[in-house]
C-alpha positions in Angstrom: -18.1 96.2 36.2 -18.1 93.4 38.8 -17.0 90.9 36.1 -14.1 93.2 35.3 -12.9 93.3 38.9 -13.3 89.5 39.2 -11.1 89.1 36.1 -8.5 91.6 37.4 -8.5 89.8 40.8 -8.0 86.4 39.2 -5.2 87.7 37.0 -3.5 89.4 40.0 -3.7 86.2 42.0 -2.2 84.2 39.1 0.6 86.7 38.7 1.2 86.6 42.5 1.3 82.8 42.6 3.6 82.5 39.5 5.9 85.2 40.8 6.0 83.5 44.2 6.9 80.1 42.7 9.5 81.7 40.5 11.1 83.5 43.4 11.1 80.3 45.5 12.9 78.5 42.7 15.3 81.3 42.1 15.9 81.6 45.9 16.9 77.9 46.1 19.1 78.3 43.0 20.7 81.4 44.5 21.3 79.6 47.8 22.9 76.7 46.0 25.0 79.1 43.9 26.0 81.0 47.1 27.1 77.8 48.8 29.9 77.4 46.2 31.2 80.7 47.5 30.8 79.8 51.2 33.7 80.0 53.6 34.3 77.5 56.4 32.3 79.4 58.9 29.2 79.5 56.7 29.2 75.7 56.5 29.7 75.5 60.2 26.8 77.8 61.0 24.5 76.0 58.6 25.4 72.6 60.2 24.8 74.0 63.7 21.4 75.3 62.5 20.4 71.9 61.3 21.6 70.2 64.5 19.7 72.7 66.6 16.5 71.9 64.6 17.2 68.2 65.1 17.8 67.7 61.3 20.8 65.5 61.9 21.1 64.0 58.5 21.1 67.5 56.9 23.8 68.6 59.3 25.9 65.5 58.5 25.5 66.3 54.8 26.7 69.9 55.3 29.6 68.7 57.4 30.7 66.2 54.8 30.5 68.9 52.1 32.6 71.1 54.4 35.2 68.3 54.8 35.4 67.9 51.0 35.8 71.6 50.4 38.2 72.3 53.3 39.9 68.9 53.8 42.6 70.1 56.2 40.7 72.6 58.2 39.5 71.8 61.8 39.3 68.1 61.2 39.1 67.3 64.9 36.1 69.5 65.3 34.3 68.3 62.2 34.7 64.7 63.0 33.4 65.3 66.5 30.4 67.1 65.1 29.6 64.4 62.6 30.0 61.8 65.4 27.6 63.8 67.6 25.0 64.0 64.9 25.2 60.2 64.3 24.9 59.8 68.1 21.7 61.8 68.1 20.4 59.5 65.3 21.3 56.6 67.6 23.7 55.2 64.9 26.2 54.3 67.6 28.5 52.2 65.4 29.0 55.0 62.9 29.2 57.6 65.7 31.9 55.6 67.4 34.0 55.6 64.2 34.0 59.3 64.0 34.5 59.9 67.7 37.4 57.5 67.7 39.0 59.4 64.8 39.0 62.5 66.9 41.7 61.0 69.1 43.8 59.9 66.2 43.5 63.3 64.5 44.3 65.0 67.9 47.5 63.1 68.2 48.5 64.3 64.7 48.2 67.9 65.6 51.6 69.7 65.4 51.6 72.7 67.7 50.6 73.1 71.3 48.2 75.9 70.3 46.3 73.5 68.0 46.3 70.9 70.8 44.9 73.3 73.4 42.2 74.5 71.0 41.1 70.9 70.1 41.5 69.3 73.5 37.8 70.0 74.4 36.7 67.8 71.5 38.6 64.8 72.9 36.9 65.4 76.3 33.5 65.7 74.6 34.2 62.6 72.5 35.1 60.6 75.6 31.8 61.6 77.2 29.8 60.6 74.2 31.7 57.3 73.9 30.8 56.6 77.5 27.1 57.4 76.8 27.3 55.1 73.8 28.8 52.3 75.9 26.0 52.8 78.5 23.3 52.8 75.8 24.6 49.6 74.3 24.9 47.9 77.7 21.3 48.7 78.6 20.2 46.2 76.0 22.7 43.6 77.1 20.9 40.8 79.0 24.0 39.9 80.9 24.0 43.3 82.5 20.7 42.5 84.2 21.8 39.2 85.6 23.9 40.6 88.5 21.0 42.8 89.5 18.7 39.7 89.6 21.2 37.8 91.8 21.4 40.7 94.3 17.7 40.7 94.6 17.5 37.0 95.2 20.2 37.2 98.0 18.1 39.6 100.0 15.6 37.9 102.3 12.1 39.1 102.4 11.2 40.4 105.8 7.7 40.1 107.0 5.8 43.4 107.3 4.5 42.7 110.8 
């Protein structure tokens, strides 16, 4: 009788494992199939989820897919978001390219309503570009030289 229960247990475990693997595979396939039916907001939420979890490359991938599927929708925002994710990856040169394009795309907007909705992305892009400039200047040895000269000009006063 014990042998019978052991065999039943082993068989049930195998069935559970196989069904779990099959369901995982079918879940990923279902998710991929559903992505073809996604609207703009689904892509945006998925990208935000990846950004929040610090999976910046995955967020960039989703945002690029979104740009391909919806090429004329919210281009100012998507370029800012891609630039932000590259900034977080410390790929400043690429981030700068996307953040600079925000200003170009903003100038192309036709209506005042579009401009007022997207003005925040120009402000945010400006702030990120300033942070990039600062981060790049930190490694500049010429930025340290004026500080060294200021220290040399100060005379050391005796403590007593």
